[in-house]
N, C-alpha and C positions, 0 to 999 in steps of 0.2 A: 528861703531865696536861695540857690543856686552862683557858684563861683562861675561864669561862662570866660574861656580866652579868644580875643577876637581880633583876628589877623586881619589886615587890610592886604588887597593887592591892587597898588596903585603902578601905572606903568606896564600892567599887562606880568609884574612878578612878584610872588608873596614875597612879602617884607616882615620879617621877624623884627624889626627894629622900631616896630610900631606895633607891635601883636599891642592889645589893652587887656586889661584882668577888671572886668564890672563882675557886680551884683545884682541878677534877674531873677525874674521867672521863669522865662522861656527863653529859646533860641532867638522870638522874635523879636522882645524888648531888649537884650542884649546889642542886637544887632542896631536898633533903634538908638538904643542910649549911645553906641559910639558914632554913626551916623544924623542922625537925624532925620532921614525918610523910610518911610517904609519898604521894604525888600521882597523880592517874591523867591520861591522857594525853587524854581522852575524859571528856568529860560535858556540864554544860547549861553555856549562857553565864551564867548568873545566881550560876553557882557557881565562877565564874573567878580562883583566888588570883593566877595570878603568871605572867606569861613567863622563857625564858631564851633568851638569844643567847649562840653561842661569839663570842670578839672572834676578829679576823682578816681582813684582807682576802679576798674569798668565801669565807665563812661563810655558811651555809644559814639561811635565814629562824628566827625564831624559835619558840620551841617554846610551846606555851599547857598551862598543869596546872591542874587542877579540883580541888578539895574532893573528899573519897570522898563 
């Protein structure tokens, strides 16, 4: 399991106050644990829901998830 920071985007603005740290096997599971729904990695920029970043040195860039 890895630790991920999941940052929500309510009201079309990134909100660091509502960022959560979760333990998960991958980005998809981390997003699901926070939202309770399956999100997509591709979609319309107007429907961005959150981004997920793996914590630690040398981590890849955050993954953006979209509403279905």
